[in-house]
C-alpha positions in Angstrom: -15.1 125.2 74.5 -16.0 123.6 71.7 -18.8 123.8 69.6 -21.5 121.3 68.8 -23.5 120.6 65.9 -26.4 118.4 64.8 -26.6 116.8 61.2 -28.9 115.1 59.3 -27.3 112.8 56.9 -28.2 110.6 54.0 -25.9 107.7 52.9 -26.5 105.9 49.5 -24.8 103.2 47.8 -24.2 99.9 49.3 -25.7 100.7 52.5 -28.7 97.9 53.5 -28.3 94.3 54.6 -24.8 94.7 54.9 -23.9 95.7 58.8 -24.2 99.7 58.1 -26.3 100.8 60.7 -24.7 97.8 63.4 -21.3 99.3 62.6 -22.3 103.2 62.4 -23.6 102.8 65.7 -20.6 101.1 67.0 -18.5 104.1 65.7 -20.4 106.6 66.8 -20.5 105.0 70.9 -16.9 104.8 71.0 -17.5 109.0 69.8 -19.6 109.4 72.3 -22.4 110.9 69.5 -26.0 111.4 70.1 -28.4 110.3 67.5 -30.1 107.8 65.2 -29.6 105.3 62.3 -32.3 104.2 59.9 -32.7 102.2 57.0 -35.0 104.6 54.3 -37.5 102.8 52.1 -35.4 103.8 48.8 -32.3 102.0 49.4 -30.7 105.0 51.5 -29.8 105.2 55.1 -30.3 108.4 57.7 -27.8 109.4 60.5 -28.6 111.9 62.6 -25.9 113.1 64.6 -24.9 115.5 67.1 -21.9 115.6 68.6 -18.7 118.8 69.2 -17.6 119.8 65.9 -14.5 117.7 65.5 -15.8 114.7 66.4 -17.9 115.3 64.6 -15.9 115.6 61.2 -13.7 112.5 62.1 -17.6 111.0 62.4 -18.3 112.2 59.1 -15.4 110.7 57.9 -15.4 107.2 59.0 -18.7 107.3 57.3 -17.9 108.3 53.5 -15.3 105.3 54.0 -18.3 103.0 55.0 -17.8 102.0 58.6 -18.7 97.7 57.3 -16.2 96.2 55.0 -19.6 95.2 53.1 -20.4 98.3 52.0 -19.8 100.8 49.9 -20.9 104.8 50.1 -21.7 106.4 47.5 -23.0 109.7 48.3 -23.3 112.0 51.3 -26.0 114.4 52.0 -25.4 116.6 54.7 -27.4 119.5 56.8 -27.7 121.1 59.4 -30.6 120.6 62.2 -32.0 121.5 65.0 -30.1 120.9 68.7 -31.1 116.7 68.9 -32.5 116.1 72.1 -31.6 112.7 72.4 -28.9 111.0 75.0 -27.3 108.2 73.4 -27.2 106.5 69.6 -29.5 104.2 68.7 -30.7 102.0 65.7 -34.2 103.0 64.6 
């Protein structure tokens, strides 16, 4: 059985106004992950994601490379959070 995990990811860099949230949702949907992505007022992007360990790790690698060619990720902070109770992945 695959273990599930829920993470909070804060992404900094050129991540607003470049289609980052849309592309993040597209990748999350492809991987059947749950959670959301939203812009923060300081220019960063917040992602809460939940899924099986290996799939979430794959998602993180996609995010690190920037899911959109117009964006650029400088830094990514990851911390464990309580299991998300959401179904599907949305843009907030």
